[in-house]
C-alpha positions as CSV (number, residue, x, y, z in Angstrom):
1,X,-16.2,-6.5,-20.4
2,X,-15.0,-7.3,-24.0
3,X,-11.4,-8.4,-24.6
4,X,-10.5,-9.4,-28.2
5,X,-8.5,-11.5,-29.3
6,X,-7.1,-12.0,-33.2
7,X,-6.3,-14.6,-35.4
8,X,-2.9,-13.9,-34.9
9,X,-2.4,-14.2,-31.6
10,X,-0.2,-16.5,-29.6
11,X,-3.3,-17.3,-27.5
12,X,-4.7,-18.8,-31.1
13,X,-3.4,-22.4,-31.4
14,X,-3.0,-23.5,-34.9
15,X,-3.5,-27.3,-35.9
16,X,-1.3,-29.0,-37.9
17,X,1.1,-26.5,-37.5
18,X,1.5,-25.2,-41.5
19,X,-1.8,-26.5,-42.0
20,X,-3.5,-22.6,-41.8
21,X,-2.8,-20.5,-44.2
22,X,-2.9,-16.1,-43.7
23,X,-3.6,-13.5,-44.9
24,X,-5.3,-9.8,-44.4
25,X,-7.3,-6.9,-46.3
26,X,-7.7,-3.8,-44.5
27,X,-11.5,-3.8,-43.2
28,X,-9.9,-6.9,-41.0
29,X,-8.6,-6.9,-37.4
30,X,-5.4,-6.0,-37.2
31,X,-5.3,-6.7,-41.2
32,X,-4.7,-10.5,-40.9
33,X,-6.7,-13.5,-41.5
34,X,-6.3,-17.4,-40.6
35,X,-8.2,-20.3,-43.2
36,X,-7.5,-23.7,-44.0
37,X,-8.8,-25.8,-46.6
38,X,-8.4,-29.2,-45.0
39,X,-10.7,-30.9,-43.1
40,X,-10.3,-31.5,-39.2
41,X,-7.6,-29.5,-39.2
42,X,-8.2,-27.0,-35.4
43,X,-7.8,-23.7,-33.8
44,X,-7.7,-24.0,-30.3
45,X,-8.6,-21.1,-27.8
46,X,-7.8,-20.9,-24.2
47,X,-10.0,-18.6,-21.8
48,X,-11.7,-17.0,-18.8
49,X,-15.1,-15.6,-19.5
50,X,-18.6,-16.1,-19.6
51,X,-19.0,-16.4,-23.3
52,X,-16.8,-16.2,-27.1
53,X,-18.0,-15.2,-30.0
54,X,-15.9,-16.3,-33.4
55,X,-16.2,-13.2,-36.2
56,X,-14.2,-13.8,-39.7
57,X,-14.5,-13.2,-43.4
58,X,-16.9,-14.6,-46.4
59,X,-15.1,-14.7,-50.0
60,X,-17.8,-14.8,-53.0
61,X,-16.6,-18.4,-53.4
62,X,-16.5,-19.3,-49.7
63,X,-20.5,-20.3,-50.0
64,X,-21.6,-23.9,-48.3
65,X,-18.1,-23.8,-46.2
66,X,-18.9,-24.8,-42.4
67,X,-16.4,-25.1,-39.4
68,X,-17.7,-26.7,-35.9
69,X,-17.5,-25.1,-32.6
70,X,-17.1,-26.8,-29.0
71,X,-16.4,-25.5,-25.9
72,X,-15.2,-28.2,-23.0
73,X,-15.4,-30.8,-25.1
74,X,-19.4,-30.3,-26.3
75,X,-20.1,-29.5,-29.5
76,X,-22.4,-26.4,-29.5
77,X,-23.0,-25.5,-33.0
78,X,-21.7,-25.3,-36.1
79,X,-22.0,-22.3,-39.6
80,X,-22.0,-22.9,-42.9
81,X,-21.4,-20.0,-44.8
82,X,-24.1,-18.5,-47.9
83,X,-23.2,-17.4,-51.3
84,X,-22.1,-13.9,-52.0
85,X,-21.2,-12.1,-54.4
86,X,-19.1,-10.0,-53.1
87,X,-16.5,-10.5,-49.9
88,X,-17.7,-9.4,-46.4
89,X,-16.1,-9.0,-43.2
90,X,-16.5,-8.7,-39.7
91,X,-19.0,-11.3,-39.5
92,X,-19.9,-13.1,-36.7
93,X,-19.8,-16.9,-37.4
94,X,-20.8,-18.1,-33.5
95,X,-22.0,-17.3,-30.2
96,X,-21.9,-19.6,-27.0
97,X,-24.3,-19.3,-24.5
98,X,-23.1,-18.0,-21.8
99,X,-21.4,-20.1,-19.4
100,X,-19.5,-20.1,-15.3
101,X,-17.3,-17.6,-15.1
102,X,-14.3,-20.1,-14.7
103,X,-11.5,-21.3,-17.5
104,X,-12.6,-22.6,-20.9
105,X,-11.4,-24.3,-24.0
106,X,-12.9,-23.5,-27.0
107,X,-12.4,-25.6,-30.7
108,X,-13.0,-24.6,-34.2
109,X,-12.8,-27.4,-36.8
110,X,-13.2,-27.3,-40.1
111,X,-15.9,-29.7,-41.3
112,X,-16.5,-28.9,-45.0
113,X,-14.6,-26.6,-47.3
114,X,-15.2,-25.9,-51.2
115,X,-12.8,-24.5,-53.5
116,X,-12.1,-21.2,-51.3
117,X,-12.9,-21.6,-47.5
118,X,-14.0,-18.9,-45.0
119,X,-11.6,-17.2,-43.4
120,X,-10.4,-16.4,-39.1
121,X,-10.2,-12.7,-38.5
122,X,-11.1,-12.6,-34.6
123,X,-12.4,-13.5,-30.8
124,X,-13.8,-11.7,-28.1
125,X,-15.2,-13.2,-25.0
126,X,-16.7,-11.5,-22.1
127,X,-15.4,-11.9,-18.3
128,X,-15.1,-9.8,-15.3
129,X,-11.0,-10.4,-14.7
130,X,-10.0,-7.2,-17.0
131,X,-6.4,-6.9,-15.1
132,X,-3.7,-6.6,-17.7
133,X,-5.6,-7.3,-21.2
134,X,-6.6,-5.4,-23.4
135,X,-10.1,-4.1,-23.5
136,X,-12.0,-3.3,-26.6
137,X,-15.0,-1.3,-26.7
138,X,-17.4,-0.6,-30.0
139,X,-19.0,2.2,-30.5
140,X,-22.6,1.2,-29.4
141,X,-20.8,0.3,-25.9
142,X,-22.8,1.9,-23.2
143,X,-19.8,4.0,-21.3
144,X,-19.1,6.2,-24.5
145,X,-21.3,8.9,-24.6
146,X,-22.2,11.1,-27.5
147,X,-23.5,14.8,-27.9
148,X,-27.4,14.8,-28.6
149,X,-28.6,15.2,-31.8
150,X,-24.8,15.1,-33.1
151,X,-24.4,11.3,-33.9
152,X,-25.2,8.9,-36.6
153,X,-25.4,5.1,-35.9
154,X,-24.8,2.2,-38.3
155,X,-25.6,-1.7,-37.1
156,X,-24.9,-2.7,-41.1
157,X,-21.5,-1.5,-41.9
158,X,-19.7,-4.8,-43.1
159,X,-16.3,-2.7,-42.9
160,X,-16.6,-2.0,-39.1
161,X,-15.9,-3.9,-36.3
162,X,-18.9,-5.7,-35.3
163,X,-20.4,-4.5,-38.2
164,X,-21.3,-0.5,-36.1
165,X,-20.3,2.5,-36.3
166,X,-21.0,6.1,-35.4
167,X,-21.0,9.1,-37.8
168,X,-20.8,12.7,-36.7
169,X,-23.6,15.0,-38.0
170,X,-22.1,18.2,-38.0
171,X,-19.2,20.3,-37.0
172,X,-18.7,20.8,-33.3
173,X,-20.2,16.9,-32.1
174,X,-18.4,15.7,-29.2
175,X,-18.1,12.0,-28.0
176,X,-16.2,11.1,-25.3
177,X,-15.1,8.2,-23.5
178,X,-14.0,7.5,-19.2
179,X,-11.6,4.3,-19.3
180,X,-9.2,3.2,-16.8
181,X,-5.9,1.5,-18.4
182,X,-2.4,3.2,-19.5
183,X,-2.8,3.5,-22.6
184,X,-6.0,4.1,-25.3
185,X,-6.3,3.6,-29.3
186,X,-9.5,5.2,-31.3
187,X,-10.7,3.5,-34.6
188,X,-12.8,5.0,-37.1
189,X,-14.6,3.9,-40.6
190,X,-12.4,2.7,-43.2
191,X,-12.3,5.2,-46.2
192,X,-13.2,8.2,-44.7
193,X,-12.8,11.3,-46.5
194,X,-11.5,14.8,-44.9
195,X,-12.0,15.8,-41.1
196,X,-10.1,17.1,-38.6
197,X,-11.0,16.7,-34.6
198,X,-9.6,17.5,-31.7
199,X,-8.4,14.7,-29.6
200,X,-7.8,15.7,-25.7
201,X,-6.7,13.3,-22.8
202,X,-7.8,14.2,-19.0
203,X,-6.5,17.4,-19.3
204,X,-3.7,17.7,-22.0
205,X,-3.0,19.4,-24.5
206,X,-5.0,19.2,-27.5
207,X,-4.0,16.6,-30.8
208,X,-5.5,18.3,-34.0
209,X,-6.2,14.0,-35.5
210,X,-6.6,14.9,-40.1
211,X,-6.3,12.0,-41.1
212,X,-6.0,7.4,-40.0
213,X,-3.6,5.2,-40.9
214,X,-4.4,1.9,-42.7
215,X,-5.6,0.3,-40.1
216,X,-7.9,2.8,-39.7
217,X,-6.2,4.2,-36.6
218,X,-7.3,7.5,-35.3
219,X,-5.5,8.5,-32.6
220,X,-2.8,6.3,-29.6
221,X,-1.5,7.3,-26.8
222,X,0.9,5.3,-24.3
223,X,2.6,5.9,-20.6
224,X,-0.6,6.7,-18.8
225,X,-0.8,6.3,-15.0
226,X,-3.1,3.2,-13.8
227,X,-5.9,4.6,-13.2
228,X,-9.2,6.3,-14.4
229,X,-9.1,8.3,-17.4
230,X,-11.2,10.7,-20.1
231,X,-10.8,11.0,-23.7
232,X,-12.5,13.8,-25.4
233,X,-12.9,13.5,-29.1
234,X,-14.3,16.9,-30.6
235,X,-15.3,17.7,-35.0
236,X,-13.5,20.3,-35.3
237,X,-14.1,19.9,-39.7
238,X,-15.7,17.3,-41.8
239,X,-17.5,14.1,-40.6
240,X,-15.8,11.6,-38.2
241,X,-17.0,8.1,-38.0
242,X,-15.5,5.6,-34.7
243,X,-15.6,2.5,-34.9
244,X,-13.9,1.2,-31.5
245,X,-11.7,2.0,-28.4
246,X,-9.0,-0.3,-27.3
247,X,-7.9,0.0,-23.5
248,X,-4.2,-0.7,-22.9
249,X,-3.6,-2.9,-19.9
250,X,-7.2,-2.7,-18.5
251,X,-7.3,-1.7,-15.0
252,X,-9.0,-4.8,-12.8
253,X,-12.6,-2.0,-12.9
254,X,-13.6,-0.1,-15.3
255,X,-15.7,3.4,-14.3
256,X,-19.2,3.6,-15.0
257,X,-20.3,5.8,-18.3
258,X,-20.9,8.9,-17.2
259,X,-24.9,10.0,-16.1
260,X,-24.5,12.8,-18.0
261,X,-22.2,15.6,-20.2
262,X,-23.8,17.9,-22.5
263,X,-21.0,20.4,-22.5
264,X,-21.2,23.9,-24.6
265,X,-21.9,24.2,-28.1
266,X,-18.6,23.5,-30.3
267,X,-16.8,22.3,-27.5
268,X,-16.1,19.1,-26.6
269,X,-16.3,17.7,-22.3
270,X,-13.3,18.3,-19.7
271,X,-11.4,16.0,-18.1
272,X,-13.5,16.7,-14.9
273,X,-17.0,17.0,-16.7
274,X,-17.0,13.4,-16.9
275,X,-13.9,11.8,-14.1
276,X,-14.3,15.1,-11.6
277,X,-17.0,12.6,-9.1
278,X,-14.9,10.1,-9.3
279,X,-12.8,10.5,-5.8
280,X,-9.6,7.9,-4.8
281,X,-10.8,6.5,-1.6
282,X,-8.8,7.4,1.1
283,X,-6.2,4.9,2.3
284,X,-8.3,3.7,5.6
285,X,-5.8,1.1,6.7
286,X,-3.0,3.6,6.0
287,X,-4.3,6.2,8.2
288,X,-5.4,3.7,11.5
289,X,-1.5,2.3,10.9
290,X,-0.7,5.8,11.1
291,X,-2.8,6.9,14.2
292,X,-2.1,3.3,16.4
293,X,1.6,3.6,15.8
294,X,2.1,7.5,17.3
295,X,0.0,6.0,20.3
296,X,2.2,3.5,20.8
297,X,5.2,6.3,20.5
298,X,3.7,8.5,23.0
299,X,3.0,5.7,25.8
300,X,6.9,4.9,25.8
301,X,7.5,7.9,25.8
302,X,5.3,9.1,29.2
303,X,6.6,5.9,30.3
304,X,10.5,6.8,30.1
305,X,9.5,9.8,31.3
306,X,8.4,8.8,34.2
307,X,10.7,5.9,35.1
308,X,13.9,8.7,34.9
309,X,11.8,10.7,37.0
310,X,11.2,8.1,39.6
311,X,14.8,7.1,39.2
312,X,16.3,11.2,40.3
313,X,13.6,11.0,42.7
314,X,15.7,7.9,44.8
315,X,19.0,9.2,43.7
316,X,18.1,12.7,45.7
317,X,16.9,10.8,48.5
318,X,19.9,8.9,48.9
319,X,22.4,11.5,49.9
320,X,26.0,9.4,49.7
321,X,28.1,10.0,52.3
322,X,24.9,9.6,55.6
323,X,23.7,7.0,56.6
324,X,21.0,6.8,59.1
325,X,20.8,5.0,62.8
326,X,17.6,3.4,63.4
327,X,16.4,4.2,66.8
328,X,16.6,2.2,70.3
329,X,13.5,0.4,71.7
330,X,12.2,2.4,74.6
331,X,14.7,5.5,73.5
332,X,13.6,9.1,74.2
333,X,14.9,10.7,70.7
334,X,11.7,11.3,68.3
335,X,13.9,11.7,65.2
336,X,16.9,10.0,63.4
337,X,20.5,11.0,64.0
338,X,22.8,10.9,61.6
339,X,25.9,10.3,61.8
340,X,29.1,12.0,59.8
341,X,31.5,10.2,59.8
342,X,35.0,12.2,59.5
343,X,38.5,11.2,58.3
344,X,40.5,11.4,61.9
345,X,42.8,13.6,62.4
346,X,45.2,12.9,65.6
347,X,45.8,16.2,67.0
348,X,47.7,14.9,69.7
349,X,50.4,11.7,70.4
350,X,49.3,10.4,73.7
351,X,47.2,7.2,73.9
352,X,43.7,6.8,74.6
353,X,42.9,4.9,77.4
354,X,41.9,1.0,77.4
355,X,38.1,0.8,76.6
356,X,37.8,4.8,75.2
357,X,37.4,4.7,71.0
358,X,37.8,8.0,69.8
359,X,36.0,8.6,66.3
360,X,37.7,10.7,63.9
361,X,37.3,13.5,63.1
362,X,37.8,16.4,59.9
363,X,39.8,19.7,61.5
364,X,37.0,21.7,59.3
365,X,33.8,19.7,61.4
366,X,35.1,21.1,64.9
367,X,33.3,18.4,66.3
368,X,34.9,16.0,69.2
369,X,32.6,12.8,69.9
370,X,33.4,10.2,72.6
371,X,31.8,7.0,71.7
372,X,30.9,4.8,74.8
373,X,31.8,1.0,74.5
374,X,29.9,-1.9,73.7
375,X,26.9,-2.9,76.4
376,X,25.0,-5.9,76.2
377,X,21.3,-4.3,76.3
378,X,19.7,-7.3,78.6
379,X,23.5,-6.6,81.7
380,X,22.3,-4.8,84.8
381,X,25.4,-3.1,84.9
382,X,25.2,0.5,84.9
383,X,25.7,2.6,81.2
384,X,28.8,5.5,82.0
385,X,28.2,8.4,80.8
386,X,30.5,9.8,77.9
387,X,29.9,14.1,78.0
388,X,31.2,15.1,74.6
389,X,32.6,18.2,74.0
390,X,31.9,20.4,71.0
391,X,32.9,23.3,69.9
392,X,33.7,25.1,66.4
393,X,36.2,25.4,63.7
394,X,38.6,27.7,63.8
395,X,38.8,28.0,68.2
396,X,41.4,27.6,70.3
397,X,41.4,24.6,71.6
398,X,44.0,22.1,70.2
399,X,43.4,19.2,72.1
400,X,41.1,16.3,71.8
401,X,38.6,16.7,75.0
402,X,37.6,13.5,76.9
403,X,35.8,13.4,79.9
404,X,36.7,10.1,81.7
405,X,33.2,7.8,82.3
406,X,31.6,7.8,85.2
407,X,29.3,5.9,86.9
408,X,25.6,5.9,88.6
409,X,24.4,2.6,90.8
410,X,20.6,2.9,90.2
411,X,19.6,-0.2,91.7
412,X,22.9,-1.4,93.7
413,X,26.6,-0.2,94.0
414,X,29.2,-0.8,92.0
415,X,33.1,-0.8,92.3
416,X,34.7,0.7,89.8
417,X,38.5,-0.9,89.2
418,X,41.2,1.0,87.9
419,X,42.0,-0.4,84.6
420,X,45.9,-2.6,84.8
421,X,48.6,-0.9,85.3
422,X,50.8,-1.3,81.1
423,X,53.4,-3.7,81.0
424,X,56.1,-2.4,81.3
425,X,59.4,-2.7,78.6
426,X,62.5,-3.4,81.5
């Protein structure tokens, strides 16, 4: 890609300060030029690219003036102006060999000057790093597509940039350029007679142009979205000369020239005819990130649901207010016993005999339970048997029925002593 740097650009450093004079004519790029008649004066440009060229103007009295060129401290050539009868513009003074793609320093030194020096006009260097730069697309660039048999080209036009131009041969001729950037400008050949053209960027409304400015600008637009665009120009009346295009704030990549663009005669190609095949690539990283994020959320939801269900199941299996009594070893009970404790509600003021405890019960339960006194398992003493009478709620029985324990000896006779008398308060 080509990047153009004007002689008045701050990138160009002149030494000594005030040693170079400035001027400008219509055919010169941006109507500016620098010149010095002092031996040893220099102009320095730091650029990043693979090659560079220096262009300028030669006055009729500039014959035998000369300039030396060095890159990175190495002398690479010189230029001596010829004797001319009139001033010429856009002359190539010198072009460098091909370098590695890295930063380089070009120094132009005034080595000889007669009455009138030569004039520095602009620099053009080639680079693969185009982001943020102003790109030059000459009329001879391969990315520019012209309608077949509708244009005439010239490479000896001194009034045109790089001495080249294309001129329309008939009404209905068109030209199209795909580009990447936020703005584009079209420049024509100087001194064109009357013409009428239609200019369309992408699918916007056509803009009619019938004249050009003093710097030969035919059209300019800015504020486009950064990305690929297409400009189409159609000749509606007269003849049109095209010199070059400038693309501002260029992106890092530029679309290749279209392979074919053959609209109907008398009409410009639409934006889709040239750029419809360029699709925006799918954001693969964003898609993968969305899929992975969705899977993570789904797995988290499933884990929460399973955890809640297990927690609910454990809670349902353990009811409050009940406990499970384990079976004794050797018991004949096959099932677990569930005992529901109740609050004690006495029906009688009669004290129970010593050694006998009564489980409390609620009135509603209707269950009377007489527990056995504690006996160790390894004793051979007979176990008292206690009978429990059950009665339903609402029965006429008002008192708690307790059956006195009786003892039966299995291996030996046991005499049961009566309980000791209650101590007397007398």
